[in-house]
N, C-alpha and C positions, 0 to 999 in steps of 0.2 A: 737562636734566629727560628723565624717562625715559616719563612715566604723565601721559596723561590725565587731565583734569580734569572733572565734569559740575556745570556750576554751575545751583545750586540757588538758590542769594542769594550777595552778596558772601561772608556772615559762613562759609558751608560752604565758597567756595572756600579765604577765605584759610587756613582751618584744613588743610584737602586741601594745598594750596600748601607752607604752614610744613610740614606730617608730610610730607612726601615729601622736600623739603630737606633735612628733618634727618636722614632714615634715608639718601640717600646720601651724609652725610658720616659718620654713623657707617659707613657699610661700608667708607669713604676711609680712615678710620682704624683700623678692623678689617685689612685686607689691609697699611696701611703698620707699625703694629705688627705685623704678621707677616712681616715682610718682613723682619728681623733688622736695629733701627736701635741705635745706638752707645746707649747707657748714658742719659744725657744726654740724647739725645734723648728714647729710649724711655719716662720719666718726664709730660715736657710732649705727647706722643699718648696716652699712658692715662689725664693728668689731664682732657686735652680728649674723652677717649672717653668720661668720668663723666658729663664738664658736657654733654654731647650725649643720651645717656640720661638725665642728669637735667631735661634742656628738653621732650622727648619723652614723661616722666611729666608734667610741668607741663601742658604743650599740651594732652593728654585732659581734664586738672581746669577748665582755662582752660573748653575749650569744653564742659563736661557740661552746663552749667546752661542754655544756650543750645540742645545737642538736647533739654534733657526740657525745655523750654516748649517747645518746636516739635513734639515729640510731641503735648504737652500739646494744647496748638491744632488741632493734627488729628482728634484723639479729642471732643475738647468743644466 
């Protein structure tokens, strides 16, 4: 892991950790696809890359409610 995580709560730590790990995985898969894999391996890597990007999008949705409620608590 290359980034540092500021711990405000256990939930924010988990979100940051998962996001960083998924972004690192995405970068690895992009580099692997760009190096010229055999066709049968390339298809698998493309599938893994699509799944990783889907998970990144879902991660934001999963934690959206938490951060919205957290902001409302701070404001109100």
